[in-house]
N, C-alpha and C positions, 0 to 999 in steps of 0.2 A: 778388531774390537779393543776398546780401551781397557787399560789395566784395572781401573777402578771398577768397571762393570764385571770383569773376570773375577776379581776378588769378592764382589758382592754375590755373584752366582755360586761361589764356592763356600759361602757362609751357611749357617745352619738352616735358615728358613727364608730364603728370598722370595718376594712376591713378583712373579713375572707379569708384565703388562704389555698391552698393545695400544698404541695411540693412533687415532684417525683424525685427520684434518680435511674437511670437505669445504672447499672455497666456492660458494655459490655467488651469483652476481649480486645478490642483495644482502647476504649474511654469510658468516663462517661458522661451521659446526665442528666442535672439538669434543670427541668422545674417547673414553678409555675403556679398557676391558675389566674394570672392577674397582679402581681406586681413583680418587680425585688427585690429579697430578699437575703441578705447574711445570711448563716446559716452553722454552722459546718465547716467553712473554704472553703465552696463552694458558688458560686453565682447562684441562681436559676432565670432563665429568663422566662418572660411571652411568649416570642417568640424567637426561634433560627433560624438563616438564613437557616440552613440545616435540623434541626430536627423539625422545626415548633412549634406547640402548643399542650399543653395538653388539650384535649377536654372533657374528663370525667374520673372519677374513679367510677365504679359501686358501688351502695349502697349495703352493706351486712346487711341482717336482722339478728341481733343477736338472738340466740336461735334456729337457723336452725339446728336441730339435723340431723345426718346422712349425713351432707354435710360439706366439708372442707371450711373454711373461707378464701377465696382468690378471690378478685374482679377482673373483667376484666378492662382493661385500654384502653382508646381511644387516639390516636395521630393523628394530622393533619400534615403530613410530606410532604413538598413541593419538596424535592429532590428525584429524581428517584434512585439515587445511595444509599441514606440512606434507602429507602424502600427495596432495594435489601439486604442491610445489615441486617435489622431487620427481614427479612423473611428467612435469611440463617440459615442452621443447626448449623453454628459455634457459634451463639449467644444463642442457647438453654441453659437453666439452668442459665442464667445471673440473678444476684440478683437485685430485685427491692424493694425500700423502700418508704413508704408513710408517711408523717407527715401532721398535720394540725395545724393551729394557727391563729393569727390575727396580723394586723399591725395598729399602731396608726396613723391616717391620719395627725395629727397635728405635731407629733414629729418624725415620721418615725420609732419609736421603734417597734421591732419585738419580738413577744412572741410565742414560739412553744410549743405545748403539747408533751413533750418528757420525762416526769418524769419516765414513764415506758418503754421508748424506742420508736421506730416508731409505728405509728398506725397499719401498716401492714408491714411485711417482707415476700416477696414471690419471686418466681422464674419464669422466662419466660418459658412458655410451648410451645405454638404455636402462630402464627400470621395469621390474615385474611386480605389480601390486595386485595380482589376481589371487589374493589369499582367500581362505575359507572364512565364513562368518565366525566371529569370536577369535580369529587368529590374525596376527598383524605383521607377518614377516614381509619386508620389502627387500627384494633382491636387486642390487646395483651391478650391472654388467659394465666392465671397464675396458679401456684399451690403453696400451702402454705409451709412454712418452715418445718412444722412437717412431710411433705411427702418427703422432699428432700432426706432423708437417704434411702428411698425405691427405688429411681431411680438408675438404673445401670449406672456405669461410668467406662470406661476402664482406665481413668486417675487416679482414686483413688485406688491405690494399695500400698502394702507395698514395696516401692522402693525408691531409694535415691532422685529422683527428686520430687516426691510427698511429701516425708518426709521434704525436705527443703522448699517446698512451705508453710508449716505450721510453721516450726521452721527454720527460715532463718540462713544459715551458719552451721547448725548442720550436722556433717559428720558421725554420728553413723552407717549408713547403707552403706557407700561407699565401705567398704571392705567385705561385706557379699555376697560372691559369691558362697558358697558351697551348697546353698539350691536349690534343684531341684524339690521338691514336690510342686505342685500347691495347694494353700489353697482355698477352695470353700467358697462362701458367699451367703447366702439366697438361691435363686432358683438355683444357680450354684453349690451348695454344693453337692458333690458326695454322693450317698446313703451309709449309714452306714451298711455295711454287711461284714461278714467274716465267717470263718469256723474254728471250733476247734474239735479235736479228742481226745477222752479218751479211753484207753484200759481197758478191764475188762475180768474176767474169766467166761466163759459160759459153762455149762454142765460139761463134764469130763475133764476140763483143757484147752479146746480150747480158743483161743483169739478172741473176737469179738470187733467191733469198733462202738461206738455210736457217731453220728454226729448231731450237732445242728447249726442252722443258727442264726446269730445275725442280727436283723433287726432294 
């Protein structure tokens, strides 16, 4: 934790804040837990006209072995259209980042604990919008960044478009058109099997064949 944040937390009346950045395919949602906060070139709002408010980020008990560290997030979304967006399959795997820090109520200075990066980096898994009439809580279930590589994605393949999404303008795969074999990955990897035959002399000069399977 940075010294400036420690000093602010030791002052008379620091305002603690949580920042959430939700990166959807079509837009980015930046919400804070109570104050308008500029950070990292973005403005985090305590309430957005369409996306509403950040209601909670679940507490994760450190030391929980055998469980992935990835908290649930609650939003109070007033817009029916945005609820449909957040519940659609198109936004699955969207990245979510969480920071925490404090604001000096006298000067407005903002100090965020980002020395080691965000507090959490996770990805949108599922949403629960089965709320009661008159109530608007939307629960976002997440999974951690360490599990991201294990999720199947038809978009992430060795092809020009995905290659350029990582290295913009790089054209090294544009003319690679002669590859017809499909490369498997993880559970889609084809079984490693084959047959080889070796000849040998058996008895009085007859030829026999020994066959083995590669598994």
